N, CA, C and O atoms as a GROMACS GRO file, in nm:
protein
  488
    1MET      N    1  -0.041  -0.968  -1.525
    1MET     CA    2   0.073  -0.921  -1.534
    1MET      C    3   0.116  -0.836  -1.625
    1MET      O    4   0.216  -0.767  -1.606
    2LYS      N    5   0.032  -0.831  -1.752
    2LYS     CA    6   0.070  -0.706  -1.792
    2LYS      C    7   0.040  -0.586  -1.755
    2LYS      O    8   0.092  -0.480  -1.788
    3LYS      N    9  -0.049  -0.607  -1.685
    3LYS     CA   10  -0.101  -0.454  -1.609
    3LYS      C   11  -0.012  -0.426  -1.514
    3LYS      O   12   0.026  -0.309  -1.514
    4ILE      N   13   0.042  -0.507  -1.419
    4ILE     CA   14   0.158  -0.492  -1.363
    4ILE      C   15   0.284  -0.400  -1.408
    4ILE      O   16   0.352  -0.307  -1.364
    5LYS      N   17   0.274  -0.480  -1.514
    5LYS     CA   18   0.394  -0.448  -1.638
    5LYS      C   19   0.375  -0.286  -1.640
    5LYS      O   20   0.454  -0.209  -1.586
    6THR      N   21   0.280  -0.256  -1.696
    6THR     CA   22   0.240  -0.116  -1.727
    6THR      C   23   0.216  -0.041  -1.627
    6THR      O   24   0.221   0.077  -1.661
    7ILE      N   25   0.188  -0.057  -1.502
    7ILE     CA   26   0.172   0.032  -1.393
    7ILE      C   27   0.347   0.057  -1.370
    7ILE      O   28   0.408   0.163  -1.369
    8LEU      N   29   0.397  -0.081  -1.352
    8LEU     CA   30   0.566  -0.042  -1.300
    8LEU      C   31   0.633   0.086  -1.392
    8LEU      O   32   0.703   0.183  -1.361
    9TYR      N   33   0.580   0.039  -1.517
    9TYR     CA   34   0.666   0.133  -1.658
    9TYR      C   35   0.611   0.286  -1.637
    9TYR      O   36   0.693   0.378  -1.642
   10LEU      N   37   0.499   0.308  -1.619
   10LEU     CA   38   0.446   0.447  -1.571
   10LEU      C   39   0.491   0.502  -1.468
   10LEU      O   40   0.520   0.621  -1.477
   11MET      N   41   0.509   0.430  -1.333
   11MET     CA   42   0.577   0.478  -1.228
   11MET      C   43   0.721   0.525  -1.266
   11MET      O   44   0.768   0.631  -1.226
   12ILE      N   45   0.787   0.439  -1.345
   12ILE     CA   46   0.910   0.485  -1.383
   12ILE      C   47   0.933   0.607  -1.479
   12ILE      O   48   1.008   0.701  -1.451
   13LEU      N   49   0.878   0.599  -1.568
   13LEU     CA   50   0.817   0.714  -1.639
   13LEU      C   51   0.810   0.860  -1.565
   13LEU      O   52   0.870   0.966  -1.578
   14SER      N   53   0.706   0.810  -1.482
   14SER     CA   54   0.657   0.959  -1.419
   14SER      C   55   0.796   1.034  -1.336
   14SER      O   56   0.820   1.154  -1.323
   15THR      N   57   0.865   0.931  -1.293
   15THR     CA   58   1.021   1.020  -1.248
   15THR      C   59   1.046   1.152  -1.337
   15THR      O   60   1.025   1.265  -1.293
   16PHE      N   61   1.090   1.127  -1.455
   16PHE     CA   62   1.135   1.186  -1.534
   16PHE      C   63   1.009   1.319  -1.591
   16PHE      O   64   1.031   1.401  -1.680
   17PHE      N   65   0.877   1.307  -1.507
   17PHE     CA   66   0.803   1.406  -1.538
   17PHE      C   67   0.818   1.530  -1.482
   17PHE      O   68   0.732   1.559  -1.400
   18LYS      N   69   0.897   1.606  -1.503
   18LYS     CA   70   0.962   1.721  -1.444
   18LYS      C   71   0.893   1.847  -1.546
   18LYS      O   72   0.987   1.893  -1.611
   19VAL      N   73   0.768   1.917  -1.582
   19VAL     CA   74   0.738   1.967  -1.643
   19VAL      C   75   0.780   2.141  -1.598
   19VAL      O   76   0.825   2.238  -1.658
   20GLY      N   77   0.733   2.110  -1.457
   20GLY     CA   78   0.766   2.263  -1.388
   20GLY      C   79   0.882   2.310  -1.410
   20GLY      O   80   0.898   2.431  -1.430
   21ASN      N   81   0.981   2.223  -1.409
   21ASN     CA   82   1.163   2.278  -1.409
   21ASN      C   83   1.176   2.323  -1.560
   21ASN      O   84   1.253   2.414  -1.589
   22VAL      N   85   1.105   2.264  -1.648
   22VAL     CA   86   1.157   2.279  -1.775
   22VAL      C   87   1.060   2.418  -1.838
   22VAL      O   88   1.081   2.483  -1.940
   23LEU      N   89   0.943   2.436  -1.727
   23LEU     CA   90   0.882   2.583  -1.772
   23LEU      C   91   0.940   2.704  -1.705
   23LEU      O   92   0.924   2.822  -1.734
   24GLY      N   93   1.029   2.634  -1.582
   24GLY     CA   94   1.087   2.758  -1.488
   24GLY      C   95   1.205   2.777  -1.580
   24GLY      O   96   1.263   2.885  -1.571
   25ALA      N   97   1.248   2.690  -1.664
   25ALA     CA   98   1.386   2.744  -1.739
   25ALA      C   99   1.357   2.877  -1.843
   25ALA      O  100   1.450   2.940  -1.893
   26PHE      N  101   1.220   2.906  -1.867
   26PHE     CA  102   1.203   3.007  -1.948
   26PHE      C  103   1.179   3.136  -1.889
   26PHE      O  104   1.143   3.227  -1.963
   27GLY      N  105   1.194   3.158  -1.750
   27GLY     CA  106   1.180   3.268  -1.690
   27GLY      C  107   1.049   3.285  -1.641
   27GLY      O  108   0.999   3.387  -1.690
   28VAL      N  109   0.945   3.203  -1.533
   28VAL     CA  110   0.827   3.220  -1.502
   28VAL      C  111   0.864   3.323  -1.397
   28VAL      O  112   0.958   3.312  -1.318
   29GLU      N  113   0.788   3.412  -1.405
   29GLU     CA  114   0.799   3.516  -1.281
   29GLU      C  115   0.704   3.453  -1.177
   29GLU      O  116   0.606   3.388  -1.212
   30LYS      N  117   0.734   3.474  -1.049
   30LYS     CA  118   0.647   3.446  -0.934
   30LYS      C  119   0.642   3.537  -0.829
   30LYS      O  120   0.747   3.590  -0.794
   31ILE      N  121   0.533   3.566  -0.770
   31ILE     CA  122   0.525   3.641  -0.646
   31ILE      C  123   0.612   3.640  -0.544
   31ILE      O  124   0.595   3.563  -0.450
   32ASN      N  125   0.703   3.713  -0.549
   32ASN     CA  126   0.835   3.708  -0.410
   32ASN      C  127   0.780   3.775  -0.279
   32ASN      O  128   0.862   3.798  -0.190
   33ASN      N  129   0.663   3.804  -0.263
   33ASN     CA  130   0.604   3.861  -0.096
   33ASN      C  131   0.572   3.730  -0.037
   33ASN      O  132   0.532   3.625  -0.086
   34GLY      N  133   0.608   3.776   0.114
   34GLY     CA  134   0.589   3.658   0.210
   34GLY      C  135   0.444   3.635   0.231
   34GLY      O  136   0.371   3.722   0.183
   35LEU      N  137   0.392   3.546   0.289
   35LEU     CA  138   0.281   3.533   0.319
   35LEU      C  139   0.246   3.610   0.491
   35LEU      O  140   0.336   3.635   0.571
   36ILE      N  141   0.131   3.629   0.511
   36ILE     CA  142   0.108   3.692   0.618
   36ILE      C  143   0.147   3.618   0.756
   36ILE      O  144   0.064   3.539   0.801
   37GLY      N  145   0.250   3.637   0.816
   37GLY     CA  146   0.296   3.573   0.937
   37GLY      C  147   0.380   3.470   0.891
   37GLY      O  148   0.376   3.363   0.951
   38GLY      N  149   0.458   3.485   0.794
   38GLY     CA  150   0.561   3.356   0.749
   38GLY      C  151   0.646   3.460   0.655
   38GLY      O  152   0.618   3.572   0.612
   39SER      N  153   0.751   3.385   0.641
   39SER     CA  154   0.826   3.476   0.517
   39SER      C  155   0.818   3.375   0.409
   39SER      O  156   0.877   3.418   0.309
   40ASP      N  157   0.768   3.259   0.390
   40ASP     CA  158   0.766   3.186   0.275
   40ASP      C  159   0.678   3.225   0.180
   40ASP      O  160   0.574   3.273   0.224
   41ASN      N  161   0.692   3.217   0.036
   41ASN     CA  162   0.597   3.192  -0.051
   41ASN      C  163   0.498   3.139  -0.045
   41ASN      O  164   0.488   3.078   0.061
   42ALA      N  165   0.394   3.127  -0.122
   42ALA     CA  166   0.268   3.072  -0.123
   42ALA      C  167   0.309   2.889  -0.169
   42ALA      O  168   0.283   2.787  -0.105
   43ASP      N  169   0.385   2.908  -0.312
   43ASP     CA  170   0.384   2.817  -0.398
   43ASP      C  171   0.460   2.713  -0.270
   43ASP      O  172   0.419   2.602  -0.236
   44ILE      N  173   0.583   2.791  -0.212
   44ILE     CA  174   0.672   2.703  -0.124
   44ILE      C  175   0.562   2.605  -0.011
   44ILE      O  176   0.564   2.485   0.016
   45VAL      N  177   0.465   2.726   0.040
   45VAL     CA  178   0.390   2.630   0.166
   45VAL      C  179   0.293   2.550   0.061
   45VAL      O  180   0.219   2.477   0.126
   46ILE      N  181   0.275   2.542  -0.047
   46ILE     CA  182   0.192   2.440  -0.074
   46ILE      C  183   0.257   2.334  -0.103
   46ILE      O  184   0.211   2.225  -0.068
   47GLN      N  185   0.368   2.342  -0.168
   47GLN     CA  186   0.462   2.205  -0.201
   47GLN      C  187   0.494   2.149  -0.075
   47GLN      O  188   0.488   2.026  -0.070
   48GLU      N  189   0.530   2.215   0.036
   48GLU     CA  190   0.583   2.152   0.158
   48GLU      C  191   0.413   2.082   0.203
   48GLU      O  192   0.420   1.963   0.231
   49TYR      N  193   0.316   2.123   0.208
   49TYR     CA  194   0.210   2.049   0.263
   49TYR      C  195   0.181   1.940   0.185
   49TYR      O  196   0.173   1.828   0.236
   50THR      N  197   0.158   1.966   0.017
   50THR     CA  198   0.188   1.858  -0.047
   50THR      C  199   0.293   1.741  -0.042
   50THR      O  200   0.248   1.628  -0.058
   51VAL      N  201   0.386   1.752  -0.028
   51VAL     CA  202   0.460   1.647   0.021
   51VAL      C  203   0.451   1.588   0.146
   51VAL      O  204   0.510   1.481   0.155
   52TYR      N  205   0.374   1.641   0.278
   52TYR     CA  206   0.324   1.559   0.393
   52TYR      C  207   0.210   1.483   0.346
   52TYR      O  208   0.199   1.365   0.378
   53ILE      N  209   0.120   1.544   0.267
   53ILE     CA  210  -0.023   1.478   0.244
   53ILE      C  211   0.021   1.346   0.138
   53ILE      O  212  -0.042   1.240   0.127
   54LEU      N  213   0.130   1.379   0.076
   54LEU     CA  214   0.153   1.244  -0.006
   54LEU      C  215   0.236   1.141   0.037
   54LEU      O  216   0.225   1.025  -0.003
   55GLY      N  217   0.332   1.188   0.131
   55GLY     CA  218   0.340   1.056   0.204
   55GLY      C  219   0.253   0.994   0.315
   55GLY      O  220   0.266   0.878   0.352
   56PHE      N  221   0.173   1.070   0.359
   56PHE     CA  222   0.052   1.006   0.432
   56PHE      C  223   0.001   0.903   0.318
   56PHE      O  224  -0.006   0.780   0.326
   57LEU      N  225  -0.029   0.977   0.219
   57LEU     CA  226  -0.136   0.849   0.136
   57LEU      C  227  -0.066   0.769   0.080
   57LEU      O  228  -0.122   0.668   0.039
   58TYR      N  229   0.068   0.781   0.058
   58TYR     CA  230   0.180   0.675   0.037
   58TYR      C  231   0.164   0.544   0.156
   58TYR      O  232   0.137   0.425   0.145
   59LEU      N  233   0.191   0.622   0.260
   59LEU     CA  234   0.161   0.486   0.371
   59LEU      C  235   0.063   0.417   0.384
   59LEU      O  236   0.079   0.296   0.400
   60ILE      N  237  -0.076   0.478   0.380
   60ILE     CA  238  -0.229   0.410   0.325
   60ILE      C  239  -0.211   0.335   0.238
   60ILE      O  240  -0.251   0.221   0.261
   61ALA      N  241  -0.161   0.353   0.134
   61ALA     CA  242  -0.196   0.291   0.023
   61ALA      C  243  -0.118   0.152   0.056
   61ALA      O  244  -0.169   0.041   0.045
   62VAL      N  245   0.031   0.182   0.104
   62VAL     CA  246   0.090   0.064   0.104
   62VAL      C  247   0.034  -0.039   0.234
   62VAL      O  248   0.061  -0.159   0.225
   63LEU      N  249  -0.027   0.000   0.329
   63LEU     CA  250  -0.099  -0.043   0.446
   63LEU      C  251  -0.218  -0.139   0.340
   63LEU      O  252  -0.240  -0.260   0.333
   64TYR      N  253  -0.268  -0.036   0.277
   64TYR     CA  254  -0.397  -0.111   0.214
   64TYR      C  255  -0.326  -0.241   0.154
   64TYR      O  256  -0.346  -0.349   0.210
   65GLY      N  257  -0.247  -0.233   0.048
   65GLY     CA  258  -0.148  -0.322  -0.016
   65GLY      C  259  -0.141  -0.447   0.055
   65GLY      O  260  -0.192  -0.557   0.035
   66ILE      N  261  -0.041  -0.388   0.169
   66ILE     CA  262  -0.043  -0.532   0.280
   66ILE      C  263  -0.160  -0.594   0.312
   66ILE      O  264  -0.163  -0.717   0.302
   67TYR      N  265  -0.256  -0.534   0.348
   67TYR     CA  266  -0.367  -0.594   0.386
   67TYR      C  267  -0.414  -0.669   0.271
   67TYR      O  268  -0.462  -0.779   0.294
   68GLY      N  269  -0.411  -0.645   0.198
   68GLY     CA  270  -0.455  -0.733   0.029
   68GLY      C  271  -0.391  -0.866   0.052
   68GLY      O  272  -0.453  -0.971   0.066
   69GLY      N  273  -0.262  -0.852   0.054
   69GLY     CA  274  -0.185  -0.956   0.064
   69GLY      C  275  -0.199  -1.039   0.173
   69GLY      O  276  -0.168  -1.158   0.160
   70PHE      N  277  -0.253  -0.982   0.312
   70PHE     CA  278  -0.254  -1.092   0.442
   70PHE      C  279  -0.422  -1.158   0.406
   70PHE      O  280  -0.463  -1.264   0.453
   71LYS      N  281  -0.498  -1.074   0.318
   71LYS     CA  282  -0.600  -1.168   0.301
   71LYS      C  283  -0.587  -1.256   0.180
   71LYS      O  284  -0.635  -1.369   0.193
   72ILE      N  285  -0.539  -1.231   0.079
   72ILE     CA  286  -0.471  -1.372   0.000
   72ILE      C  287  -0.405  -1.477   0.071
   72ILE      O  288  -0.422  -1.592   0.032
   73ILE      N  289  -0.334  -1.455   0.166
   73ILE     CA  290  -0.238  -1.567   0.239
   73ILE      C  291  -0.355  -1.654   0.345
   73ILE      O  292  -0.345  -1.773   0.376
   74THR      N  293  -0.451  -1.569   0.384
   74THR     CA  294  -0.498  -1.620   0.517
   74THR      C  295  -0.630  -1.683   0.443
   74THR      O  296  -0.703  -1.756   0.511
   75ALA      N  297  -0.662  -1.659   0.310
   75ALA     CA  298  -0.792  -1.719   0.240
   75ALA      C  299  -0.815  -1.852   0.271
   75ALA      O  300  -0.932  -1.872   0.306
   76ALA      N  301  -0.742  -1.953   0.269
   76ALA     CA  302  -0.725  -2.111   0.326
   76ALA      C  303  -0.854  -2.162   0.206
   76ALA      O  304  -0.971  -2.184   0.236
   77GLU      N  305  -0.808  -2.169   0.104
   77GLU     CA  306  -0.849  -2.200  -0.064
   77GLU      C  307  -0.997  -2.160  -0.078
   77GLU      O  308  -1.082  -2.229  -0.134
   78ASP      N  309  -1.020  -2.026  -0.015
   78ASP     CA  310  -1.117  -2.002  -0.071
   78ASP      C  311  -1.129  -1.884  -0.175
   78ASP      O  312  -1.084  -1.776  -0.137
   79ASP      N  313  -1.195  -1.892  -0.327
   79ASP     CA  314  -1.136  -1.847  -0.414
   79ASP      C  315  -1.185  -1.686  -0.396
   79ASP      O  316  -1.123  -1.595  -0.451
   80GLU      N  317  -1.299  -1.661  -0.314
   80GLU     CA  318  -1.362  -1.531  -0.311
   80GLU      C  319  -1.265  -1.434  -0.220
   80GLU      O  320  -1.256  -1.313  -0.239
   81LYS      N  321  -1.201  -1.501  -0.127
   81LYS     CA  322  -1.110  -1.422  -0.031
   81LYS      C  323  -1.009  -1.360  -0.143
   81LYS      O  324  -0.984  -1.242  -0.164
   82VAL      N  325  -0.948  -1.500  -0.223
   82VAL     CA  326  -0.821  -1.470  -0.284
   82VAL      C  327  -0.858  -1.374  -0.374
   82VAL      O  328  -0.780  -1.279  -0.377
   83LYS      N  329  -0.993  -1.362  -0.482
   83LYS     CA  330  -1.016  -1.266  -0.558
   83LYS      C  331  -1.056  -1.107  -0.511
   83LYS      O  332  -1.050  -1.005  -0.580
   84SER      N  333  -1.096  -1.123  -0.375
   84SER     CA  334  -1.080  -0.979  -0.326
   84SER      C  335  -0.956  -0.936  -0.282
   84SER      O  336  -0.948  -0.816  -0.259
   85GLY      N  337  -0.854  -1.007  -0.263
   85GLY     CA  338  -0.706  -0.988  -0.182
   85GLY      C  339  -0.649  -0.933  -0.323
   85GLY      O  340  -0.566  -0.842  -0.314
   86LYS      N  341  -0.681  -0.976  -0.446
   86LYS     CA  342  -0.630  -0.947  -0.568
   86LYS      C  343  -0.630  -0.804  -0.593
   86LYS      O  344  -0.541  -0.721  -0.607
   87THR      N  345  -0.818  -0.797  -0.593
   87THR     CA  346  -0.851  -0.661  -0.612
   87THR      C  347  -0.804  -0.560  -0.536
   87THR      O  348  -0.792  -0.446  -0.581
   88ILE      N  349  -0.775  -0.591  -0.420
   88ILE     CA  350  -0.700  -0.476  -0.290
   88ILE      C  351  -0.622  -0.431  -0.355
   88ILE      O  352  -0.623  -0.317  -0.401
   89ILE      N  353  -0.505  -0.549  -0.375
   89ILE     CA  354  -0.370  -0.514  -0.438
   89ILE      C  355  -0.379  -0.403  -0.568
   89ILE      O  356  -0.326  -0.294  -0.590
   90ILE      N  357  -0.456  -0.472  -0.626
   90ILE     CA  358  -0.452  -0.373  -0.756
   90ILE      C  359  -0.491  -0.218  -0.737
   90ILE      O  360  -0.443  -0.124  -0.801
   91GLN      N  361  -0.586  -0.212  -0.639
   91GLN     CA  362  -0.664  -0.084  -0.609
   91GLN      C  363  -0.520   0.021  -0.540
   91GLN      O  364  -0.485   0.138  -0.548
   92ALA      N  365  -0.476  -0.094  -0.478
   92ALA     CA  366  -0.359  -0.019  -0.399
   92ALA      C  367  -0.243   0.025  -0.505
   92ALA      O  368  -0.187   0.132  -0.482
   93LEU      N  369  -0.213  -0.032  -0.591
   93LEU     CA  370  -0.140  -0.019  -0.692
   93LEU      C  371  -0.188   0.103  -0.784
   93LEU      O  372  -0.104   0.190  -0.803
   94ILE      N  373  -0.273   0.115  -0.822
   94ILE     CA  374  -0.337   0.209  -0.867
   94ILE      C  375  -0.330   0.328  -0.782
   94ILE      O  376  -0.282   0.426  -0.839
   95GLY      N  377  -0.358   0.343  -0.684
   95GLY     CA  378  -0.338   0.446  -0.605
   95GLY      C  379  -0.222   0.490  -0.577
   95GLY      O  380  -0.210   0.609  -0.552
   96ILE      N  381  -0.088   0.385  -0.576
   96ILE     CA  382   0.034   0.463  -0.562
   96ILE      C  383   0.073   0.532  -0.680
   96ILE      O  384   0.139   0.636  -0.684
   97VAL      N  385   0.025   0.463  -0.786
   97VAL     CA  386   0.037   0.576  -0.914
   97VAL      C  387   0.003   0.682  -0.923
   97VAL      O  388   0.071   0.767  -0.982
   98ILE      N  389  -0.128   0.711  -0.859
   98ILE     CA  390  -0.215   0.821  -0.892
   98ILE      C  391  -0.141   0.932  -0.781
   98ILE      O  392  -0.135   1.054  -0.801
   99ILE      N  393  -0.086   0.861  -0.662
   99ILE     CA  394   0.002   0.946  -0.573
   99ILE      C  395   0.109   1.010  -0.642
   99ILE      O  396   0.140   1.129  -0.650
  100PHE      N  397   0.161   0.903  -0.691
  100PHE     CA  398   0.310   0.930  -0.759
  100PHE      C  399   0.338   1.029  -0.843
  100PHE      O  400   0.449   1.079  -0.860
  101LEU      N  401   0.199   1.067  -0.915
  101LEU     CA  402   0.166   1.150  -1.018
  101LEU      C  403   0.115   1.286  -0.924
  101LEU      O  404   0.154   1.402  -0.939
  102ALA      N  405   0.062   1.260  -0.870
  102ALA     CA  406   0.042   1.416  -0.829
  102ALA      C  407   0.129   1.460  -0.781
  102ALA      O  408   0.070   1.552  -0.725
  103GLY      N  409   0.237   1.474  -0.751
  103GLY     CA  410   0.358   1.553  -0.687
  103GLY      C  411   0.402   1.660  -0.844
  103GLY      O  412   0.420   1.782  -0.846
  104PRO      N  413   0.407   1.579  -0.942
  104PRO     CA  414   0.482   1.642  -1.038
  104PRO      C  415   0.322   1.727  -1.096
  104PRO      O  416   0.334   1.824  -1.172
  105ILE      N  417   0.232   1.698  -1.070
  105ILE     CA  418   0.101   1.773  -1.128
  105ILE      C  419   0.094   1.929  -1.066
  105ILE      O  420   0.078   2.038  -1.119
  106VAL      N  421   0.115   1.883  -0.923
  106VAL     CA  422   0.124   2.007  -0.857
  106VAL      C  423   0.239   2.109  -0.904
  106VAL      O  424   0.220   2.229  -0.922
  107ASN      N  425   0.351   2.048  -0.920
  107ASN     CA  426   0.459   2.152  -0.967
  107ASN      C  427   0.472   2.195  -1.087
  107ASN      O  428   0.557   2.276  -1.125
  108LEU      N  429   0.363   2.126  -1.173
  108LEU     CA  430   0.336   2.194  -1.287
  108LEU      C  431   0.253   2.308  -1.272
  108LEU      O  432   0.283   2.409  -1.336
  109PHE      N  433   0.149   2.311  -1.194
  109PHE     CA  434   0.065   2.423  -1.188
  109PHE      C  435   0.145   2.526  -1.097
  109PHE      O  436   0.128   2.641  -1.138
  110LEU      N  437   0.210   2.519  -1.009
  110LEU     CA  438   0.299   2.574  -0.926
  110LEU      C  439   0.428   2.654  -1.062
  110LEU      O  440   0.466   2.770  -1.049
  111GLY      N  441   0.463   2.584  -1.152
  111GLY     CA  442   0.593   2.641  -1.202
  111GLY      C  443   0.537   2.695  -1.323
  111GLY      O  444   0.620   2.729  -1.408
  112SER      N  445   0.387   2.714  -1.356
  112SER     CA  446   0.356   2.778  -1.484
  112SER      C  447   0.225   2.880  -1.418
  112SER      O  448   0.115   2.889  -1.472
  113GLY      N  449   0.263   2.950  -1.295
  113GLY     CA  450   0.206   3.041  -1.251
  113GLY      C  451   0.197   3.190  -1.281
  113GLY      O  452   0.124   3.280  -1.241
  114GLY      N  453   0.286   3.184  -1.356
  114GLY     CA  454   0.354   3.334  -1.396
  114GLY      C  455   0.295   3.371  -1.533
  114GLY      O  456   0.241   3.289  -1.607
  115THR      N  457   0.311   3.506  -1.562
  115THR     CA  458   0.256   3.562  -1.656
  115THR      C  459   0.366   3.567  -1.773
  115THR      O  460   0.321   3.568  -1.888
  116ASP      N  461   0.497   3.570  -1.759
  116ASP     CA  462   0.583   3.561  -1.884
  116ASP      C  463   0.684   3.439  -1.892
  116ASP      O  464   0.788   3.404  -1.838
  117THR      N  465   0.596   3.394  -1.989
  117THR     CA  466   0.685   3.217  -2.018
  117THR      C  467   0.831   3.234  -2.092
  117THR      O  468   0.920   3.149  -2.097
  118GLY      N  469   0.831   3.344  -2.138
  118GLY     CA  470   0.947   3.362  -2.230
  118GLY      C  471   0.918   3.320  -2.354
  118GLY      O  472   1.006   3.306  -2.438
  119ILE      N  473   0.783   3.293  -2.379
  119ILE     CA  474   0.788   3.237  -2.527
  119ILE      C  475   0.677   3.297  -2.608
  119ILE      O  476   0.687   3.292  -2.730
  120ILE      N  477   0.566   3.357  -2.547
  120ILE     CA  478   0.495   3.450  -2.625
  120ILE      C  479   0.482   3.600  -2.560
  120ILE      O  480   0.454   3.629  -2.443
  121GLY      N  481   0.509   3.684  -2.666
  121GLY     CA  482   0.486   3.828  -2.589
  121GLY      C  483   0.622   3.868  -2.552
  121GLY      O  484   0.627   3.966  -2.478
  122GLU      N  485   0.735   3.817  -2.586
  122GLU     CA  486   0.876   3.857  -2.544
  122GLU      C  487   0.885   4.001  -2.580
  122GLU      O  488   0.989   4.064  -2.559
   0.00000   0.00000   0.00000
């Protein structure tokens, strides 16, 4: 139970993990040229693809967790199946936390890609 609470607290805490926006407030310069064949910048395209990929991975992790719950429900007093189902649910929760943190990490690297952060070498 303590592990589940820790995971939930980390998930809530990660919603406030907006380092990219903080770095952007210091005037990070970005390349404003459009990509070949499109008008979007590279960081916008990467962020859009990241959203789609993370959404798909969320779906997979939730379905995996549901499978673990189904395995526990249909265990019929078989302790090995219950243990296996619990392991699957824990793995799904860990996967969801990792997926949840992947978005801010990508934004952190995209947000700090400039050369002038406004802190050093003004």
